[in-house]
C-alpha positions, -999 to +999 in steps of 0.1 A: -737-026-075-719-032-042-747-033-015-722-019+010-716+013-010-730+041+011-743+073-005-752+105+014-774+130-004-772+166+011-799+186-006-826+209+007-849+198-022-862+168-004-885+158-032-855+155-055-834+139-028-860+112-020-864+105-057-827+100-062-825+079-030-853+056-042-835+052-076-801+044-061-816+021-034-830-001-061-795-004-075-781-018-042-768+014-025-773+022+011-787+057+014-789+085+039-804+120+035-796+154+050-816+187+043-789+211+054-751+214+054-748+212+092-770+181+093-751+166+064-718+170+083-733+154+114-747+124+094-714+121+076-695+114+107-718+085+118-727+072+083-692+073+068-703+073+032-683+063+002-699+089-020-717+123-013-741+140-037-740+176-026-763+205-037-741+236-041-769+260-034-780+243-001-796+265+026-778+275+058-742+267+049-727+273+015-721+242-006-685+252-011-679+253+026-695+219+031-674+205+003-642+218+020-652+204+054-660+170+039-626+168+022-608+179+053-624+151+073-619+124+046-596+135+017-602+103-003-640+109-003-658+111-036-681+141-039-705+148-068-720+182-071-757+187-080-765+222-092-788+241-115-759+266-122-742+256-154-717+285-154-682+272-163-667+293-135-689+275-109-679+242-123-642+252-122-646+264-086-662+231-075-634+212-092-607+233-075-623+226-041-621+188-047-653+178-064-650+146-084-679+154-108-706+181-115-741+172-126-767+198-137-802+197-123-827+183-131-807+150-128-812+123-153-811+090-134-795+071-162-768+097-166-763+096-128-758+059-129-730+062-155-713+091-137-714+073-103-698+042-118-670+063-132-665+082-099-665+050-078-641+032-102-617+062-099-621+061-062-613+023-061-583+028-084-570+056-061-575+034-031-556+005-046-528+027-058-525+043-024-525+008-008-498-004-031-476+026-025-481+020+013-470-016+007-439-004-011-431+020+017-435-007+044-416-033+024-388-046+045-356-029+035-334-057+022-313-034+001-286-034+028-284-072+025-276-071-013-239-072-016-230-092+015-219-119-009-202-117-043-231-132-061-256-108-046-232-079-054-236-088-090-274-088-087-273-054-071-251-040-098-275-053-125-304-037-107-287-004-106-279-007-144-314-015-155-336+003-129-338+037-147-346+022-181-378+009-197-364-025-204-385-056-196-367-076-169-371-113-162-362-122-126-353-159-121-347-179-090-361-206-067-391-199-046-383-178-016-351-162-029-365-127-030-377-121-066-404-097-055-378-078-034-357-074-066-387-062-086-395-036-059-359-025-058-359-020-096-392+000-093-380+021-063-348+031-081-365+039-114-380+072-126-414+056-122-411+052-084-438+079-078-462+060-101-482+028-094-465-006-087-490-033-094-483-070-086-503-100-098-495-136-092-503-155-123-504-189-104-528-177-077-557-168-101-574-194-123-566-187-160-603-182-167-602-151-144-567-139-150-575-122-183-602-101-167-578-093-138-551-081-162-571-064-188-605-056-172-639-059-187-669-040-200-704-042-185-722-072-200-690-089-211-701-121-193-727-132-168-723-111-136-704-083-153-728-056-142-703-027-146-670-018-162-639-029-144-604-016-149-577-042-152-542-043-136-526-029-167-548+002-166-541+006-129-504+004-136-505+030-164-474+052-163-460+028-137-448-007-133-465-041-133-449-072-118-461-105-132-450-131-107-449-168-116-452-159-153-446-195-163-481-204-150-499-181-175-522-200-199-509-201-235-541-184-248-534-154-226-498-153-235-507-140-270-526-110-255-496-102-232-473-103-261-495-078-279-493-054-250-455-057-249-452-051-286-478-024-292-486-011-257-523-015-262-550-040-254-588-043-252-610-051-222-631-082-223-662-073-242-645-041-254-647-027-289-617-004-288-580-006-280-566+011-249-531+026-249-510+021-219-474+030-208-464+003-184-430-012-176-432-050-173-412-070-147-417-108-147-405-135-124-404-173-126-390-202-105-392-226-135-369-230-165-388-212-193-366-227-219-380-261-211-415-248-211-409-234-246-395-268-258-426-285-243-449-261-262-465-246-230-448-212-233-446-190-264-411-186-277-417-151-290-431-141-255-400-156-238-377-135-259-398-104-253-397-109-215-360-120-215-346-086-225-326-084-193-323-114-169-315-113-133-308-146-117-310-148-079-289-176-065-305-199-038-295-193-002-274-225-001-251-209-027-245-178-005-245-192+030-223-164+042-254-142+042-273-165+066-259-148+098-269-114+084-304-125+077-306-141+111-298-108+128-321-089+105-352-111+111-344-115+148-345-077+152-376-073+130-398-099+148-385-091+183-398-056+177-430-068+161-439-093+188-425-074+218-402-103+227-365-103+230-350-138+230-312-141+230-292-142+198-286-176+183-256-194+198-225-200+178-234-237+176-269-229+164-256-205+137-233-233+125-262-258+123-284-232+105-257-225+080-253-262+073-289-266+064-299-268+027-327-242+029-350-255+001-374-227+009-346-201+008-350-168+026-387-172+032-381-205+051-353-188+071-376-159+080-403-183+092-378-202+113-366-170+130-402-159+135-410-192+153-379-188+174-390-153+186-424-167+194-413-199+211-380-187+225-365-222+225-333-225+204-330-263+210-365-269+195-357-248+164-325-268+159-344-301+163-366-290+135-336-286+112-323-320+122-353-336+106-343-321+072-314-330+050-284-307+056-258-297+030-230-315+047-228-352+050-253-369+074-224-392+085-206-372+112-180-383+137-194-395+170-185-369+196-156-382+218-150-412+196-114-425+197-115-445+166-115-427+132-146-433+112-170-438+141-203-425+129-237-414+143-264-440+133-292-427+110-319-407+128-342-428+149-317-458+151-300-457+185-277-484+197-290-499+230-269-514+258-287-544+273-272-537+308-248-514+325-220-541+325-221-549+288-201-531+263-219-548+234-245-528+215-278-544+206-287-532+171-321-534+153-325-560+125-316-550+090-353-551+081-360-527+109-331-504+099-344-504+063-380-496+075-368-467+097-345-453+070-374-454+045-397-436+069-370-410+075-364-405+038-401-402+032-404-376+060-375-355+046-391-356+011-425-345+024-411-317+045-388-305+017-417-303-008-440-287+017-413-260+023-410-255-015-448-251-019-452-229+012-473-256+028-497-258-001-506-295+006-526-301-026-497-289-047-472-309-026-493-340-031-492-335-068-454-331-068-450-362-046-474-381-069-497-393-041-533-384-034-542-355-012-558-378+014-527-400+015-506-369+022-529-358+050-526-393+065-489-393+064-487-358+080-510-370+108-487-401+113-457-378+114-474-355+140-483-385+162-447-398+159-434-364+170-457-364+200-445-399+209-409-388+207-416-358+228-433-378+255-403-403+255-378-374+258-398-360+288-400-394+305 
């Protein structure tokens, strides 16, 4: 049991109360006792329990009144009634007042254990569903941004067509394009919008643990499984589950997911019976599943089951007309969040931002605006972009150049005039030019991959095919180089 789970027993039979407290204490609960209703309410405010065991026939204050007061103070509180009255009318009355369970006295400790586990599991599920609904409510409203480009208008139309169906939807697009936003839009416009929305990232959880997260487990299913746990599919029952980065799911688990999609049932780890669920499945991937099928790492039958309806989200570089809209949106959002109000980006800055390739898509753009709001230095933000590869050619006309074709030298290679009277430029050697160009190309590659992996350095090292330590050394060298350039510019 969770040692932080606090239980308050309100019962004037202190012999019974102390016996139950001793029993539950051995199981890891934190206990507090109160002999009257008034004392129970006082202790409740300071102890803040997760569960209350309440005697309905307590002296002084009627148990029903205590129950009502407890629920008024903390509506999500779990309350189990202890009573020697087995009259169905009394049980119904307690349930109507908000009791989660009703146990007859004398209490069997083993039965109490089972009932407490059930009540706390229901409480946890309620808490998670409430939290998820709050997340959906607070989700930034990007719906106004869908349709500012022809490609996203198509995406929005598809969402509207499939939202109020039960069809499985596969959402495809590069990292940071807004796949989760699309999933939440489908959910919010569906008839299941008042039911749970449960998200799970298949890449963020080791495949050994993902099965138990998705499907739950029974007590004793494996070492450390001390009690039954509900999986995400049960939590999402009657609602929607969003499987992000579905391509990372282990093949052994893909078969069980296929079974759920086909038959709407599964069994918990260690379970002996199938559990029926009604869950709509939305999945997302930033990888080509067709190639994964060809390579034998993704089941073909599961691919076709998931690919009933496909929504492809184009990368930001293919809908650059949306960039100014996103800039205004994020600037307003983070200005309010941080209580800072930097000026809007200049026309020149917007042009430079629109020229950038945005390998990290909307997420990368959002982080850039966030940094701008915090730092308040537009020039610094634009310098960051200049270290990355833009969409347009890196060979641009030299400002004020009279001759056609005059170009800016590669980054870090500046022509130097030996003295004020000379018009000849002293250029570095070809060897030095090659060395600097290689360093610049390496820097761009590292920064691009880091943006794509959301600064997951271990994953980036794997993609770059270098050791994790080597990547750290290169990042350190890049940081020192930046500091050196900054000191030089200040001087």
